[in-house]
Chimera marker file (.cmm) of the C-alpha trace (Angstrom):
<marker_set name="trace">
<marker id="1" x="203.863" y="260.455" z="119.989" r="1" g="1" b="0" radius="0.5"/>
<marker id="2" x="204.217" y="261.591" z="123.599" r="1" g="1" b="0" radius="0.5"/>
<marker id="3" x="207.688" y="262.007" z="125.026" r="1" g="1" b="0" radius="0.5"/>
<marker id="4" x="208.343" y="262.038" z="128.764" r="1" g="1" b="0" radius="0.5"/>
<marker id="5" x="211.478" y="262.818" z="130.700" r="1" g="1" b="0" radius="0.5"/>
<marker id="6" x="212.970" y="260.129" z="132.875" r="1" g="1" b="0" radius="0.5"/>
<marker id="7" x="213.860" y="260.824" z="136.498" r="1" g="1" b="0" radius="0.5"/>
<marker id="8" x="217.502" y="260.725" z="135.394" r="1" g="1" b="0" radius="0.5"/>
<marker id="9" x="216.964" y="263.508" z="132.857" r="1" g="1" b="0" radius="0.5"/>
<marker id="10" x="214.916" y="265.610" z="135.277" r="1" g="1" b="0" radius="0.5"/>
<marker id="11" x="217.663" y="265.358" z="137.915" r="1" g="1" b="0" radius="0.5"/>
<marker id="12" x="220.309" y="266.123" z="135.276" r="1" g="1" b="0" radius="0.5"/>
<marker id="13" x="218.531" y="269.270" z="134.088" r="1" g="1" b="0" radius="0.5"/>
<marker id="14" x="217.743" y="270.583" z="137.571" r="1" g="1" b="0" radius="0.5"/>
<marker id="15" x="221.262" y="270.064" z="138.934" r="1" g="1" b="0" radius="0.5"/>
<marker id="16" x="222.930" y="271.533" z="135.838" r="1" g="1" b="0" radius="0.5"/>
<marker id="17" x="220.539" y="274.490" z="135.770" r="1" g="1" b="0" radius="0.5"/>
<marker id="18" x="221.168" y="275.221" z="139.436" r="1" g="1" b="0" radius="0.5"/>
<marker id="19" x="224.960" y="275.343" z="139.026" r="1" g="1" b="0" radius="0.5"/>
<marker id="20" x="224.647" y="277.483" z="135.891" r="1" g="1" b="0" radius="0.5"/>
<marker id="21" x="222.132" y="279.878" z="137.436" r="1" g="1" b="0" radius="0.5"/>
<marker id="22" x="224.053" y="280.316" z="140.702" r="1" g="1" b="0" radius="0.5"/>
<marker id="23" x="227.266" y="280.894" z="138.782" r="1" g="1" b="0" radius="0.5"/>
<marker id="24" x="225.880" y="283.348" z="136.234" r="1" g="1" b="0" radius="0.5"/>
<marker id="25" x="223.373" y="285.582" z="137.992" r="1" g="1" b="0" radius="0.5"/>
<marker id="26" x="224.485" y="286.216" z="141.589" r="1" g="1" b="0" radius="0.5"/>
<marker id="27" x="228.213" y="286.067" z="140.773" r="1" g="1" b="0" radius="0.5"/>
<marker id="28" x="229.041" y="286.947" z="137.168" r="1" g="1" b="0" radius="0.5"/>
<marker id="29" x="226.317" y="289.294" z="135.925" r="1" g="1" b="0" radius="0.5"/>
<marker id="30" x="225.751" y="291.035" z="139.249" r="1" g="1" b="0" radius="0.5"/>
<marker id="31" x="227.417" y="290.189" z="142.535" r="1" g="1" b="0" radius="0.5"/>
<marker id="32" x="224.580" y="289.686" z="144.978" r="1" g="1" b="0" radius="0.5"/>
<marker id="33" x="224.943" y="291.242" z="148.457" r="1" g="1" b="0" radius="0.5"/>
<marker id="34" x="224.776" y="287.763" z="149.959" r="1" g="1" b="0" radius="0.5"/>
<marker id="35" x="227.785" y="286.692" z="147.893" r="1" g="1" b="0" radius="0.5"/>
<marker id="36" x="229.701" y="289.742" z="149.161" r="1" g="1" b="0" radius="0.5"/>
<marker id="37" x="228.741" y="288.822" z="152.712" r="1" g="1" b="0" radius="0.5"/>
<marker id="38" x="229.999" y="285.269" z="152.271" r="1" g="1" b="0" radius="0.5"/>
<marker id="39" x="233.410" y="286.242" z="150.899" r="1" g="1" b="0" radius="0.5"/>
<marker id="40" x="233.734" y="289.140" z="153.366" r="1" g="1" b="0" radius="0.5"/>
<marker id="41" x="233.315" y="286.628" z="156.198" r="1" g="1" b="0" radius="0.5"/>
<marker id="42" x="236.612" y="285.108" z="155.027" r="1" g="1" b="0" radius="0.5"/>
<marker id="43" x="238.341" y="288.388" z="155.886" r="1" g="1" b="0" radius="0.5"/>
<marker id="44" x="239.264" y="289.190" z="152.284" r="1" g="1" b="0" radius="0.5"/>
<marker id="45" x="239.787" y="292.691" z="150.907" r="1" g="1" b="0" radius="0.5"/>
<marker id="46" x="237.095" y="294.088" z="148.607" r="1" g="1" b="0" radius="0.5"/>
<marker id="47" x="239.269" y="293.493" z="145.541" r="1" g="1" b="0" radius="0.5"/>
<marker id="48" x="240.150" y="289.937" z="146.488" r="1" g="1" b="0" radius="0.5"/>
<marker id="49" x="236.570" y="289.227" z="147.521" r="1" g="1" b="0" radius="0.5"/>
<marker id="50" x="235.440" y="290.406" z="144.076" r="1" g="1" b="0" radius="0.5"/>
<marker id="51" x="237.953" y="288.107" z="142.345" r="1" g="1" b="0" radius="0.5"/>
<marker id="52" x="237.018" y="285.126" z="144.522" r="1" g="1" b="0" radius="0.5"/>
<marker id="53" x="233.316" y="285.653" z="143.819" r="1" g="1" b="0" radius="0.5"/>
<marker id="54" x="233.842" y="286.013" z="140.058" r="1" g="1" b="0" radius="0.5"/>
<marker id="55" x="236.129" y="282.942" z="140.049" r="1" g="1" b="0" radius="0.5"/>
<marker id="56" x="233.530" y="280.957" z="141.977" r="1" g="1" b="0" radius="0.5"/>
<marker id="57" x="230.941" y="281.996" z="139.387" r="1" g="1" b="0" radius="0.5"/>
<marker id="58" x="233.152" y="280.797" z="136.540" r="1" g="1" b="0" radius="0.5"/>
<marker id="59" x="233.793" y="277.547" z="138.416" r="1" g="1" b="0" radius="0.5"/>
<marker id="60" x="230.086" y="276.990" z="138.974" r="1" g="1" b="0" radius="0.5"/>
<marker id="61" x="229.300" y="277.599" z="135.297" r="1" g="1" b="0" radius="0.5"/>
<marker id="62" x="232.057" y="275.198" z="134.242" r="1" g="1" b="0" radius="0.5"/>
<marker id="63" x="230.822" y="272.563" z="136.687" r="1" g="1" b="0" radius="0.5"/>
<marker id="64" x="227.228" y="273.055" z="135.496" r="1" g="1" b="0" radius="0.5"/>
<marker id="65" x="228.288" y="272.381" z="131.910" r="1" g="1" b="0" radius="0.5"/>
<marker id="66" x="230.462" y="269.424" z="132.942" r="1" g="1" b="0" radius="0.5"/>
<marker id="67" x="227.615" y="267.976" z="134.992" r="1" g="1" b="0" radius="0.5"/>
<marker id="68" x="225.223" y="268.343" z="132.060" r="1" g="1" b="0" radius="0.5"/>
<marker id="69" x="227.653" y="266.520" z="129.768" r="1" g="1" b="0" radius="0.5"/>
<marker id="70" x="228.996" y="263.871" z="132.169" r="1" g="1" b="0" radius="0.5"/>
<marker id="71" x="226.013" y="263.289" z="134.463" r="1" g="1" b="0" radius="0.5"/>
<marker id="72" x="226.362" y="259.512" z="134.045" r="1" g="1" b="0" radius="0.5"/>
<marker id="73" x="229.866" y="259.553" z="135.510" r="1" g="1" b="0" radius="0.5"/>
<marker id="74" x="229.666" y="258.429" z="139.135" r="1" g="1" b="0" radius="0.5"/>
<marker id="75" x="232.705" y="260.545" z="140.082" r="1" g="1" b="0" radius="0.5"/>
<marker id="76" x="231.008" y="263.697" z="138.740" r="1" g="1" b="0" radius="0.5"/>
<marker id="77" x="227.828" y="262.955" z="140.692" r="1" g="1" b="0" radius="0.5"/>
<marker id="78" x="229.837" y="262.262" z="143.857" r="1" g="1" b="0" radius="0.5"/>
<marker id="79" x="231.825" y="265.468" z="143.311" r="1" g="1" b="0" radius="0.5"/>
<marker id="80" x="228.487" y="267.288" z="143.095" r="1" g="1" b="0" radius="0.5"/>
<marker id="81" x="227.412" y="265.820" z="146.444" r="1" g="1" b="0" radius="0.5"/>
<marker id="82" x="230.759" y="266.686" z="148.041" r="1" g="1" b="0" radius="0.5"/>
<marker id="83" x="230.706" y="270.225" z="146.617" r="1" g="1" b="0" radius="0.5"/>
<marker id="84" x="227.157" y="270.922" z="147.755" r="1" g="1" b="0" radius="0.5"/>
<marker id="85" x="227.900" y="269.490" z="151.203" r="1" g="1" b="0" radius="0.5"/>
<marker id="86" x="231.045" y="271.621" z="151.428" r="1" g="1" b="0" radius="0.5"/>
<marker id="87" x="229.160" y="274.767" z="150.467" r="1" g="1" b="0" radius="0.5"/>
<marker id="88" x="226.510" y="273.991" z="153.072" r="1" g="1" b="0" radius="0.5"/>
<marker id="89" x="229.179" y="273.490" z="155.752" r="1" g="1" b="0" radius="0.5"/>
<marker id="90" x="230.792" y="276.764" z="154.639" r="1" g="1" b="0" radius="0.5"/>
<marker id="91" x="227.525" y="278.578" z="155.369" r="1" g="1" b="0" radius="0.5"/>
<marker id="92" x="227.005" y="276.733" z="158.669" r="1" g="1" b="0" radius="0.5"/>
<marker id="93" x="230.444" y="277.786" z="159.901" r="1" g="1" b="0" radius="0.5"/>
<marker id="94" x="230.726" y="281.327" z="158.504" r="1" g="1" b="0" radius="0.5"/>
<marker id="95" x="227.152" y="282.630" z="158.215" r="1" g="1" b="0" radius="0.5"/>
<marker id="96" x="224.836" y="280.362" z="160.253" r="1" g="1" b="0" radius="0.5"/>
<marker id="97" x="222.102" y="283.023" z="160.362" r="1" g="1" b="0" radius="0.5"/>
<marker id="98" x="221.521" y="282.337" z="156.650" r="1" g="1" b="0" radius="0.5"/>
<marker id="99" x="220.200" y="278.874" z="157.494" r="1" g="1" b="0" radius="0.5"/>
<marker id="100" x="216.869" y="280.308" z="158.607" r="1" g="1" b="0" radius="0.5"/>
<marker id="101" x="216.393" y="282.665" z="155.649" r="1" g="1" b="0" radius="0.5"/>
<marker id="102" x="214.029" y="281.968" z="152.760" r="1" g="1" b="0" radius="0.5"/>
<marker id="103" x="215.572" y="279.898" z="149.941" r="1" g="1" b="0" radius="0.5"/>
<marker id="104" x="218.555" y="279.051" z="152.085" r="1" g="1" b="0" radius="0.5"/>
<marker id="105" x="221.368" y="276.536" z="151.458" r="1" g="1" b="0" radius="0.5"/>
<marker id="106" x="219.591" y="273.900" z="153.519" r="1" g="1" b="0" radius="0.5"/>
<marker id="107" x="216.594" y="273.804" z="151.197" r="1" g="1" b="0" radius="0.5"/>
<marker id="108" x="218.550" y="274.171" z="147.967" r="1" g="1" b="0" radius="0.5"/>
<marker id="109" x="221.647" y="272.083" z="148.650" r="1" g="1" b="0" radius="0.5"/>
<marker id="110" x="219.864" y="269.181" z="150.306" r="1" g="1" b="0" radius="0.5"/>
<marker id="111" x="217.348" y="269.024" z="147.451" r="1" g="1" b="0" radius="0.5"/>
<marker id="112" x="220.180" y="268.954" z="144.895" r="1" g="1" b="0" radius="0.5"/>
<marker id="113" x="221.992" y="266.298" z="146.919" r="1" g="1" b="0" radius="0.5"/>
<marker id="114" x="218.732" y="264.327" z="146.879" r="1" g="1" b="0" radius="0.5"/>
<marker id="115" x="218.587" y="264.553" z="143.080" r="1" g="1" b="0" radius="0.5"/>
<marker id="116" x="222.186" y="263.321" z="142.983" r="1" g="1" b="0" radius="0.5"/>
<marker id="117" x="221.281" y="260.320" z="145.129" r="1" g="1" b="0" radius="0.5"/>
<marker id="118" x="218.377" y="259.602" z="142.759" r="1" g="1" b="0" radius="0.5"/>
<marker id="119" x="220.855" y="259.593" z="139.866" r="1" g="1" b="0" radius="0.5"/>
<marker id="120" x="223.151" y="257.160" z="141.655" r="1" g="1" b="0" radius="0.5"/>
<marker id="121" x="220.253" y="254.840" z="142.530" r="1" g="1" b="0" radius="0.5"/>
<marker id="122" x="218.857" y="254.957" z="138.985" r="1" g="1" b="0" radius="0.5"/>
<marker id="123" x="222.285" y="254.176" z="137.524" r="1" g="1" b="0" radius="0.5"/>
<marker id="124" x="222.620" y="251.225" z="139.904" r="1" g="1" b="0" radius="0.5"/>
<marker id="125" x="219.148" y="250.022" z="138.902" r="1" g="1" b="0" radius="0.5"/>
<marker id="126" x="220.060" y="250.279" z="135.193" r="1" g="1" b="0" radius="0.5"/>
<marker id="127" x="223.238" y="248.262" z="135.747" r="1" g="1" b="0" radius="0.5"/>
<marker id="128" x="221.337" y="245.613" z="137.692" r="1" g="1" b="0" radius="0.5"/>
<marker id="129" x="218.708" y="245.357" z="134.936" r="1" g="1" b="0" radius="0.5"/>
<marker id="130" x="221.460" y="244.641" z="132.402" r="1" g="1" b="0" radius="0.5"/>
<marker id="131" x="222.927" y="241.918" z="134.607" r="1" g="1" b="0" radius="0.5"/>
<marker id="132" x="221.451" y="238.490" z="133.675" r="1" g="1" b="0" radius="0.5"/>
<marker id="133" x="221.520" y="237.397" z="137.322" r="1" g="1" b="0" radius="0.5"/>
<marker id="134" x="219.296" y="240.350" z="138.226" r="1" g="1" b="0" radius="0.5"/>
<marker id="135" x="216.684" y="239.372" z="135.644" r="1" g="1" b="0" radius="0.5"/>
<marker id="136" x="216.665" y="235.766" z="136.840" r="1" g="1" b="0" radius="0.5"/>
<marker id="137" x="216.267" y="236.607" z="140.532" r="1" g="1" b="0" radius="0.5"/>
<marker id="138" x="213.731" y="239.299" z="139.699" r="1" g="1" b="0" radius="0.5"/>
<marker id="139" x="211.469" y="236.814" z="137.901" r="1" g="1" b="0" radius="0.5"/>
<marker id="140" x="211.762" y="234.355" z="140.811" r="1" g="1" b="0" radius="0.5"/>
<marker id="141" x="210.690" y="237.075" z="143.228" r="1" g="1" b="0" radius="0.5"/>
<marker id="142" x="207.657" y="237.864" z="141.063" r="1" g="1" b="0" radius="0.5"/>
<marker id="143" x="206.609" y="234.202" z="141.053" r="1" g="1" b="0" radius="0.5"/>
<marker id="144" x="206.763" y="233.930" z="144.833" r="1" g="1" b="0" radius="0.5"/>
<marker id="145" x="204.495" y="236.953" z="145.328" r="1" g="1" b="0" radius="0.5"/>
<link id1="1" id2="2" r="1" g="1" b="0" radius="0.2"/>
<link id1="2" id2="3" r="1" g="1" b="0" radius="0.2"/>
<link id1="3" id2="4" r="1" g="1" b="0" radius="0.2"/>
<link id1="4" id2="5" r="1" g="1" b="0" radius="0.2"/>
<link id1="5" id2="6" r="1" g="1" b="0" radius="0.2"/>
<link id1="6" id2="7" r="1" g="1" b="0" radius="0.2"/>
<link id1="7" id2="8" r="1" g="1" b="0" radius="0.2"/>
<link id1="8" id2="9" r="1" g="1" b="0" radius="0.2"/>
<link id1="9" id2="10" r="1" g="1" b="0" radius="0.2"/>
<link id1="10" id2="11" r="1" g="1" b="0" radius="0.2"/>
<link id1="11" id2="12" r="1" g="1" b="0" radius="0.2"/>
<link id1="12" id2="13" r="1" g="1" b="0" radius="0.2"/>
<link id1="13" id2="14" r="1" g="1" b="0" radius="0.2"/>
<link id1="14" id2="15" r="1" g="1" b="0" radius="0.2"/>
<link id1="15" id2="16" r="1" g="1" b="0" radius="0.2"/>
<link id1="16" id2="17" r="1" g="1" b="0" radius="0.2"/>
<link id1="17" id2="18" r="1" g="1" b="0" radius="0.2"/>
<link id1="18" id2="19" r="1" g="1" b="0" radius="0.2"/>
<link id1="19" id2="20" r="1" g="1" b="0" radius="0.2"/>
<link id1="20" id2="21" r="1" g="1" b="0" radius="0.2"/>
<link id1="21" id2="22" r="1" g="1" b="0" radius="0.2"/>
<link id1="22" id2="23" r="1" g="1" b="0" radius="0.2"/>
<link id1="23" id2="24" r="1" g="1" b="0" radius="0.2"/>
<link id1="24" id2="25" r="1" g="1" b="0" radius="0.2"/>
<link id1="25" id2="26" r="1" g="1" b="0" radius="0.2"/>
<link id1="26" id2="27" r="1" g="1" b="0" radius="0.2"/>
<link id1="27" id2="28" r="1" g="1" b="0" radius="0.2"/>
<link id1="28" id2="29" r="1" g="1" b="0" radius="0.2"/>
<link id1="29" id2="30" r="1" g="1" b="0" radius="0.2"/>
<link id1="30" id2="31" r="1" g="1" b="0" radius="0.2"/>
<link id1="31" id2="32" r="1" g="1" b="0" radius="0.2"/>
<link id1="32" id2="33" r="1" g="1" b="0" radius="0.2"/>
<link id1="33" id2="34" r="1" g="1" b="0" radius="0.2"/>
<link id1="34" id2="35" r="1" g="1" b="0" radius="0.2"/>
<link id1="35" id2="36" r="1" g="1" b="0" radius="0.2"/>
<link id1="36" id2="37" r="1" g="1" b="0" radius="0.2"/>
<link id1="37" id2="38" r="1" g="1" b="0" radius="0.2"/>
<link id1="38" id2="39" r="1" g="1" b="0" radius="0.2"/>
<link id1="39" id2="40" r="1" g="1" b="0" radius="0.2"/>
<link id1="40" id2="41" r="1" g="1" b="0" radius="0.2"/>
<link id1="41" id2="42" r="1" g="1" b="0" radius="0.2"/>
<link id1="42" id2="43" r="1" g="1" b="0" radius="0.2"/>
<link id1="43" id2="44" r="1" g="1" b="0" radius="0.2"/>
<link id1="44" id2="45" r="1" g="1" b="0" radius="0.2"/>
<link id1="45" id2="46" r="1" g="1" b="0" radius="0.2"/>
<link id1="46" id2="47" r="1" g="1" b="0" radius="0.2"/>
<link id1="47" id2="48" r="1" g="1" b="0" radius="0.2"/>
<link id1="48" id2="49" r="1" g="1" b="0" radius="0.2"/>
<link id1="49" id2="50" r="1" g="1" b="0" radius="0.2"/>
<link id1="50" id2="51" r="1" g="1" b="0" radius="0.2"/>
<link id1="51" id2="52" r="1" g="1" b="0" radius="0.2"/>
<link id1="52" id2="53" r="1" g="1" b="0" radius="0.2"/>
<link id1="53" id2="54" r="1" g="1" b="0" radius="0.2"/>
<link id1="54" id2="55" r="1" g="1" b="0" radius="0.2"/>
<link id1="55" id2="56" r="1" g="1" b="0" radius="0.2"/>
<link id1="56" id2="57" r="1" g="1" b="0" radius="0.2"/>
<link id1="57" id2="58" r="1" g="1" b="0" radius="0.2"/>
<link id1="58" id2="59" r="1" g="1" b="0" radius="0.2"/>
<link id1="59" id2="60" r="1" g="1" b="0" radius="0.2"/>
<link id1="60" id2="61" r="1" g="1" b="0" radius="0.2"/>
<link id1="61" id2="62" r="1" g="1" b="0" radius="0.2"/>
<link id1="62" id2="63" r="1" g="1" b="0" radius="0.2"/>
<link id1="63" id2="64" r="1" g="1" b="0" radius="0.2"/>
<link id1="64" id2="65" r="1" g="1" b="0" radius="0.2"/>
<link id1="65" id2="66" r="1" g="1" b="0" radius="0.2"/>
<link id1="66" id2="67" r="1" g="1" b="0" radius="0.2"/>
<link id1="67" id2="68" r="1" g="1" b="0" radius="0.2"/>
<link id1="68" id2="69" r="1" g="1" b="0" radius="0.2"/>
<link id1="69" id2="70" r="1" g="1" b="0" radius="0.2"/>
<link id1="70" id2="71" r="1" g="1" b="0" radius="0.2"/>
<link id1="71" id2="72" r="1" g="1" b="0" radius="0.2"/>
<link id1="72" id2="73" r="1" g="1" b="0" radius="0.2"/>
<link id1="73" id2="74" r="1" g="1" b="0" radius="0.2"/>
<link id1="74" id2="75" r="1" g="1" b="0" radius="0.2"/>
<link id1="75" id2="76" r="1" g="1" b="0" radius="0.2"/>
<link id1="76" id2="77" r="1" g="1" b="0" radius="0.2"/>
<link id1="77" id2="78" r="1" g="1" b="0" radius="0.2"/>
<link id1="78" id2="79" r="1" g="1" b="0" radius="0.2"/>
<link id1="79" id2="80" r="1" g="1" b="0" radius="0.2"/>
<link id1="80" id2="81" r="1" g="1" b="0" radius="0.2"/>
<link id1="81" id2="82" r="1" g="1" b="0" radius="0.2"/>
<link id1="82" id2="83" r="1" g="1" b="0" radius="0.2"/>
<link id1="83" id2="84" r="1" g="1" b="0" radius="0.2"/>
<link id1="84" id2="85" r="1" g="1" b="0" radius="0.2"/>
<link id1="85" id2="86" r="1" g="1" b="0" radius="0.2"/>
<link id1="86" id2="87" r="1" g="1" b="0" radius="0.2"/>
<link id1="87" id2="88" r="1" g="1" b="0" radius="0.2"/>
<link id1="88" id2="89" r="1" g="1" b="0" radius="0.2"/>
<link id1="89" id2="90" r="1" g="1" b="0" radius="0.2"/>
<link id1="90" id2="91" r="1" g="1" b="0" radius="0.2"/>
<link id1="91" id2="92" r="1" g="1" b="0" radius="0.2"/>
<link id1="92" id2="93" r="1" g="1" b="0" radius="0.2"/>
<link id1="93" id2="94" r="1" g="1" b="0" radius="0.2"/>
<link id1="94" id2="95" r="1" g="1" b="0" radius="0.2"/>
<link id1="95" id2="96" r="1" g="1" b="0" radius="0.2"/>
<link id1="96" id2="97" r="1" g="1" b="0" radius="0.2"/>
<link id1="97" id2="98" r="1" g="1" b="0" radius="0.2"/>
<link id1="98" id2="99" r="1" g="1" b="0" radius="0.2"/>
<link id1="99" id2="100" r="1" g="1" b="0" radius="0.2"/>
<link id1="100" id2="101" r="1" g="1" b="0" radius="0.2"/>
<link id1="101" id2="102" r="1" g="1" b="0" radius="0.2"/>
<link id1="102" id2="103" r="1" g="1" b="0" radius="0.2"/>
<link id1="103" id2="104" r="1" g="1" b="0" radius="0.2"/>
<link id1="104" id2="105" r="1" g="1" b="0" radius="0.2"/>
<link id1="105" id2="106" r="1" g="1" b="0" radius="0.2"/>
<link id1="106" id2="107" r="1" g="1" b="0" radius="0.2"/>
<link id1="107" id2="108" r="1" g="1" b="0" radius="0.2"/>
<link id1="108" id2="109" r="1" g="1" b="0" radius="0.2"/>
<link id1="109" id2="110" r="1" g="1" b="0" radius="0.2"/>
<link id1="110" id2="111" r="1" g="1" b="0" radius="0.2"/>
<link id1="111" id2="112" r="1" g="1" b="0" radius="0.2"/>
<link id1="112" id2="113" r="1" g="1" b="0" radius="0.2"/>
<link id1="113" id2="114" r="1" g="1" b="0" radius="0.2"/>
<link id1="114" id2="115" r="1" g="1" b="0" radius="0.2"/>
<link id1="115" id2="116" r="1" g="1" b="0" radius="0.2"/>
<link id1="116" id2="117" r="1" g="1" b="0" radius="0.2"/>
<link id1="117" id2="118" r="1" g="1" b="0" radius="0.2"/>
<link id1="118" id2="119" r="1" g="1" b="0" radius="0.2"/>
<link id1="119" id2="120" r="1" g="1" b="0" radius="0.2"/>
<link id1="120" id2="121" r="1" g="1" b="0" radius="0.2"/>
<link id1="121" id2="122" r="1" g="1" b="0" radius="0.2"/>
<link id1="122" id2="123" r="1" g="1" b="0" radius="0.2"/>
<link id1="123" id2="124" r="1" g="1" b="0" radius="0.2"/>
<link id1="124" id2="125" r="1" g="1" b="0" radius="0.2"/>
<link id1="125" id2="126" r="1" g="1" b="0" radius="0.2"/>
<link id1="126" id2="127" r="1" g="1" b="0" radius="0.2"/>
<link id1="127" id2="128" r="1" g="1" b="0" radius="0.2"/>
<link id1="128" id2="129" r="1" g="1" b="0" radius="0.2"/>
<link id1="129" id2="130" r="1" g="1" b="0" radius="0.2"/>
<link id1="130" id2="131" r="1" g="1" b="0" radius="0.2"/>
<link id1="131" id2="132" r="1" g="1" b="0" radius="0.2"/>
<link id1="132" id2="133" r="1" g="1" b="0" radius="0.2"/>
<link id1="133" id2="134" r="1" g="1" b="0" radius="0.2"/>
<link id1="134" id2="135" r="1" g="1" b="0" radius="0.2"/>
<link id1="135" id2="136" r="1" g="1" b="0" radius="0.2"/>
<link id1="136" id2="137" r="1" g="1" b="0" radius="0.2"/>
<link id1="137" id2="138" r="1" g="1" b="0" radius="0.2"/>
<link id1="138" id2="139" r="1" g="1" b="0" radius="0.2"/>
<link id1="139" id2="140" r="1" g="1" b="0" radius="0.2"/>
<link id1="140" id2="141" r="1" g="1" b="0" radius="0.2"/>
<link id1="141" id2="142" r="1" g="1" b="0" radius="0.2"/>
<link id1="142" id2="143" r="1" g="1" b="0" radius="0.2"/>
<link id1="143" id2="144" r="1" g="1" b="0" radius="0.2"/>
<link id1="144" id2="145" r="1" g="1" b="0" radius="0.2"/>
</marker_set>
């Protein structure tokens, strides 16, 4: 028996993995130079910058787990879109030169926002399929084709 992942599950895994990875590796296990640059651009001391970066890593790991568990909650998906947009704006304002680097926030955040939009559209499609009016109008549309 062959099992395939739905687009919902693929989006769920990719978004969750991204939050977990970006929280664990460049912030908790080893603070990446880019992370230091970002917090330094806020004018924080080295100690405070370290704490902010570690706290952000913990927050990202927590959100990654929450997203994995509650990916069907529209508020969680919208919070993901808002968070990713906010992080992108943060880079645009404080470190715009990073926007032209390889694997930059434009390519990663917009792709993750796109996966979030796919989730929202798939959830809407599932709800419409369960609605009897949807099934009735859908069959009429098929007949007229």
